[in-house]
C-alpha positions in Angstrom: 0.0 0.0 0.0 1.5 3.4 -1.1 0.7 6.3 1.2 2.6 9.3 2.6 5.0 9.2 5.5 2.8 11.6 7.4 0.1 8.9 7.5 2.5 6.2 8.8 2.2 4.8 12.3 4.9 4.5 15.0 6.8 1.3 14.6 6.0 0.7 10.9 8.7 0.0 8.4 8.3 1.4 4.9 10.2 1.9 1.7 10.6 5.4 0.2 9.0 5.4 -3.3 9.0 9.1 -4.2 10.0 12.5 -2.9 7.9 15.5 -3.8 7.8 19.1 -2.5 10.2 21.9 -2.5 13.4 21.2 -4.4 15.6 22.3 -1.5 13.8 19.8 0.8 14.2 17.0 -1.7 17.9 17.8 -2.1 18.4 17.8 1.6 16.8 14.3 1.9 18.8 13.0 -1.0 22.0 14.3 0.5 21.2 12.5 3.7 20.7 9.2 1.9 16.9 9.1 1.8 16.6 8.0 -1.7 13.8 6.0 -3.4 14.2 2.4 -2.3 15.5 3.2 1.1 13.8 1.3 4.0 13.0 3.4 7.1 11.3 2.8 10.4 8.9 5.4 11.9 10.0 6.1 15.5 7.5 9.0 16.2 4.6 10.5 14.4 1.2 12.3 14.9 0.0 15.0 17.1 1.7 17.8 15.2 5.1 16.5 16.3 7.9 16.0 13.8 8.0 12.6 12.2 11.1 10.8 13.5 12.5 8.2 11.2 15.4 5.7 11.5 17.2 5.3 8.2 20.4 3.3 8.1 22.3 4.4 11.2 20.7 7.8 11.6 17.6 9.2 13.1 16.1 12.2 11.3 13.2 14.5 12.1 10.9 15.7 9.3 8.0 18.2 10.0 4.5 16.8 9.2 4.0 19.0 6.2 7.2 17.8 4.6 6.4 14.2 5.5 3.3 14.5 3.5 5.5 14.9 0.4 7.3 11.6 1.0 5.4 8.7 -0.7 6.2 5.4 1.0 5.1 1.8 0.7 4.4 -0.1 4.0 6.1 -3.4 4.5 
């Protein structure tokens, strides 16, 4: 099922399928290794808080608006 990262639940693992939004935001994610095909785990989400994701060996925070531009597939 393909959805946005903003709709993911805590503890879910998903694969990034597409990055959309501001070019500077997409460039920042790509520079940090969040490319299509990358598997991430959602560590925190919801309630207007930043979405915390574990990708490879890093934990990153993405604001909810930006997270809605990251299309992911749940696994």
